[in-house]
C-alpha positions, -999 to 999 in steps of 0.1 A, spaced: -160 496 -777 -188 505 -754 -200 480 -728 -233 475 -746 -215 470 -779 -193 444 -763 -222 424 -749 -244 429 -780 -217 415 -803 -211 386 -780 -248 378 -777 -253 380 -815 -225 355 -819 -240 333 -792 -274 333 -810 -257 318 -840 -229 297 -826 -233 293 -789 -240 260 -771 -277 258 -763 -281 220 -759 -260 213 -729 -277 188 -705 -278 213 -675 -296 239 -697 -328 219 -699 -343 220 -675 -322 248 -661 -328 243 -624 -306 257 -596 -297 221 -586 -286 211 -621 -267 243 -628 -249 241 -594 -238 205 -600 -226 213 -635 -207 244 -623 -189 223 -597 -180 196 -622 -168 223 -647 -143 237 -623 -109 229 -639 -126 204 -662 -137 208 -699 -174 206 -710 -167 176 -733 -155 156 -703 -182 167 -679 -213 159 -700 -212 121 -695 -204 124 -658 -232 149 -654 -258 127 -671 -248 96 -650 -248 117 -619 -283 131 -626 -297 96 -634 -288 86 -598 -290 119 -579 -318 138 -596 -325 161 -568 -309 179 -538 -328 154 -516 -315 123 -533 -279 136 -532 -282 145 -495 -296 111 -486 -268 91 -504 -237 79 -487 -203 96 -494 -190 64 -509 -218 62 -534 -215 99 -544 -177 95 -549 -184 64 -570 -203 84 -595 -176 111 -595 -147 86 -599 -124 96 -627 -134 132 -628 -107 142 -603 -103 170 -578 -124 150 -554 -127 178 -528 -153 192 -552 -174 161 -548 -171 160 -510 -181 197 -509 -211 191 -532 -223 163 -509 -217 184 -477 -236 213 -492 -266 192 -501 -268 179 -466 -264 213 -451 -292 227 -472 -316 198 -463 -307 202 -426 -316 239 -429 -350 229 -443 -342 243 -478 -354 226 -510 -330 244 -534 -300 267 -534 -304 302 -521 -307 330 -548 -283 352 -529 -246 356 -536 -234 359 -500 -255 329 -490 -241 308 -519 -205 317 -512 -210 306 -476 -216 271 -488 -187 245 -492 -170 246 -525 -188 277 -539 -166 307 -546 -173 341 -561 -174 330 -598 -193 298 -592 -219 317 -571 -222 343 -599 -226 317 -626 -254 300 -607 -272 333 -601 -268 345 -637 -279 312 -653 -307 303 -630 -322 336 -619 -308 359 -647 -291 381 -621 -265 405 -635 -235 389 -619 -201 388 -634 -182 355 -637 -145 349 -641 -136 313 -649 -105 303 -669 -122 309 -703 -134 343 -693 -100 353 -679 -85 344 -713 -111 364 -733 -107 395 -711 -69 393 -708 -66 393 -746 -94 418 -754 -81 443 -728 -44 433 -732 -40 426 -695 -7 411 -687 5 393 -656 -5 360 -641 -42 360 -633 -36 344 -600 -19 375 -586 -42 398 -566 -35 429 -587 -43 412 -620 -73 394 -606 -87 426 -592 -83 442 -626 -100 413 -644 -130 414 -620 -134 451 -626 -135 446 -663 -158 416 -660 -183 436 -639 -182 466 -662 -190 444 -693 -218 422 -678 -251 435 -692 -284 439 -673 -304 419 -698 -300 383 -711 -274 376 -684 -278 338 -686 -271 339 -723 -242 364 -719 -226 342 -692 -228 311 -715 -217 332 -744 -184 344 -729 -176 309 -716 -183 294 -750 -162 321 -768 -132 312 -746 -137 275 -750 -143 274 -788 -128 305 -804 -105 323 -780 -87 291 -772 -55 287 -753 -36 277 -784 -44 283 -820 -73 308 -813 -97 315 -842 -93 352 -841 -109 356 -876 -141 341 -863 -142 362 -831 -170 388 -828 -147 409 -806 -117 409 -829 -122 445 -841 -114 459 -807 -91 432 -793 -60 449 -781 -39 417 -781 -48 410 -817 -41 446 -826 -7 445 -810 2 410 -821 5 395 -786 -25 370 -785 -2 340 -780 15 357 -750 -18 362 -731 -30 354 -706 4 354 -689 11 318 -677 22 311 -642 59 304 -640 64 266 -644 81 247 -617 96 212 -621 72 189 -603 89 168 -576 84 130 -577 72 107 -551 73 69 -554 49 44 -538 43 7 -541 6 -4 -544 -1 -39 -529 -26 -57 -551 -35 -85 -526 -57 -113 -541 -75 -139 -521 -89 -173 -532 -121 -156 -544 -101 -134 -567 -110 -104 -546 -85 -76 -540 -80 -57 -507 -89 -20 -507 -85 5 -479 -103 38 -475 -81 68 -476 -83 96 -450 -108 124 -458 -80 149 -464 -50 147 -487 -49 132 -522 -79 110 -532 -96 119 -499 -122 93 -488 -116 72 -519 -107 35 -518 -72 25 -528 -47 -3 -523 -24 -7 -493 8 12 -499 44 9 -490 76 27 -497 93 11 -528 122 -2 -507 101 -17 -479 101 -54 -474 68 -65 -488 63 -97 -469 75 -83 -436 52 -53 -439 22 -74 -448 28 -96 -417 33 -66 -394 7 -42 -407 -20 -65 -420 -13 -97 -402 -11 -118 -433 14 -139 -453 17 -132 -490 35 -145 -520 48 -120 -545 36 -128 -580 49 -100 -601 53 -63 -605 29 -46 -630 40 -17 -653 49 15 -636 21 42 -635 29 79 -636 1 100 -622 4 138 -620 -11 161 -594 -9 198 -595 20 199 -570 39 166 -577 41 135 -598 33 101 -582 53 71 -595 32 39 -587 47 4 -587 17 -20 -586 27 -53 -572 5 -84 -575 4 -106 -544 -15 -137 -532 -25 -148 -498 -3 -178 -488 -29 -191 -464 -66 -185 -468 -69 -187 -430 -51 -153 -429 -83 -134 -432 -86 -96 -431 -120 -88 -418 -139 -61 -436 -145 -29 -417 -154 7 -424 -118 12 -437 -111 -21 -455 -130 -41 -481 -125 -71 -503 -134 -60 -538 -142 -78 -570 -149 -59 -602 -179 -81 -611 -196 -76 -578 -218 -46 -573 -201 -21 -550 -206 16 -553 -172 27 -541 -153 57 -551 -120 46 -567 -91 69 -578 -84 67 -615 -51 47 -612 -68 23 -588 -97 17 -612 -72 13 -641 -52 -13 -622 -84 -32 -612 -96 -33 -648 -62 -46 -660 -59 -75 -635 -95 -87 -642 -90 -88 -680 -96 -123 -693 
């Protein structure tokens, strides 16, 4: 199949079946496409849409995003995961405003120099906003090209990645690049799916080498799985007389960076002694809540939430930049990790 025939078939399929009503497509500004591309990293479209719409209602421009506090930006990202994406988004907005720019640069090198924007993300922005002939290579595109060209080997390896980039660049057309970019992502998401692909509906099936050689299910080659190690932590859900719970801000690096969470202990630590020594308060243990298993890419966290009450209301923990008494019904735009938000919702259920 010639390069033109590949893109022509894909674009003909897109004209009939492609997604043309995604919220970042209208209006298709550099700001909106950039935010959507960052949200879509490692996250499916169906999940992103509601987050994107809420985010845009609050931060409708580069200027409004740059002017907001990190806590508030993280609040509107809470639950979407991979929070470094959000912090980089905020950092980039501030950098651009500091440089006197009103929108993202229409240059690949300049885009890739910004926090959180890699080669494929920069290309996706340039292709969709300015129709520049830039090849993209997200997870969906890797899957389509791996199968169509029957490229084996884990796509994270430098040799396979180099081969995939070469193919992606050779197939990207000069015209209708924005539509082509959306088309190849849509094909991977809706037809050339990871499991149970709909090969009979694929416009590229006639020349798909994996289909011809009956190895569609084996491609792309998965990364060798490792057993995730487990770490156990106890979350202290400390309530005061006002039914507020104590939250602490996490460090900017590491898991849930800059989000708000509960004070933590090792499961075997003495709860009362640690509260006296570390927080200067006396507590009464009420009960342990159900165990929560939360998986990260590199380990599984086993959380034992433990509900506590202050013994003496004179034991006050003053609020600071790193600690806060929180109530669900009060208006606080704080970024909360998904398990923390789930625990808070459960303890305030009537």
